[in-house]
LUMLUMRO-39325 format. One record per residue (C-alpha): x, y, z. Coordinates in steps of 0.001 Angstrom, whole numbers, padded with zeros to 6 digits, always signed. Each point is the difference from the previous one (the first is absolute). Example, Ala and Ser with C-alpha at 12.3 -4.5 7.8 and 13.67 -1.06 7.14 Angstrom:
// LUMLUMRO-39325
+012300-004500+007800/+001370+003440-000660/
This chain:
// LUMLUMRO-39325
-028039-001479-067552/+001920+003014-001200/-000823+003158+002015/-000274+002219-003112/-002469-002390-001626/-002017-000275+003212/-000124+003812+000245/-001343+000310-003542/-002687-002607+000734/-001069+001785+003172/-000105+003371-001773/-002007-001475-002883/-002470-001668+002352/-000575+003212+001924/-000369+001969-003235/-002521-002497-001363/-001980+000171+003237/-000023+003811+000009/-001105+000201-003623/-002684-002629+000589/-001353+001928+003004/+000231+003384-001706/-003187-000499-001990/-002241-000565+003021/+002008+002343+002224/-000186+002830-002525/+003727+000823+000147/+002771-000001-002584/+003378-001698+000123/+003091+001500-001638/+003758-000544-000141/+002501+002838+000397/+003553+000192-001333/+002392+002897-000487/+003532-000833-001135/+001201-002740+002403/-002662+000639+002648/-003281-001876+000055/-002996-000701+002184/-001795-003290-000548/-003566+001241+000330/-001696+003383+000225/-003601-000341+001116/-002376+002891-000650/-003372+000144+001724/-002016+003196-000256/+002333+002755+001213/+002448-002360+001732/+003206-001530-001330/+001891-002862+001650/+003436-001184-001109/+000687-003682+000654/+003408-001653-000227/+000002-003803+000184/+002908-001672+001810/+000228-003750+000448/+003434-000260+001572/+002536+001634+002249/+001585+002165-002695/-001699+003391+000199/+000413+002765-002577/-002443+002860+000348/+001578+002743-002100/-003002-000198-002340/-002356+000832+002830/+002098+003013+001007/+000202+001211-003601/-003762-000396-000452/-000691+002054+003148/+002112+002845-001396/
């Protein structure tokens, strides 16, 4: 299987699970992108915000997470 395809499947599965759970868990799920930086999921629950970047392989690029923190 191609690693890029596998990564998209994993990201989609996690996103579907988060959205499915968001109704009962009373949280919201968002996506963040600014120019070339992105974060896969932003989860908001009450006053808390969690940024989640999904990685399914060895190649790690976290510039989106750093940009989001700024």
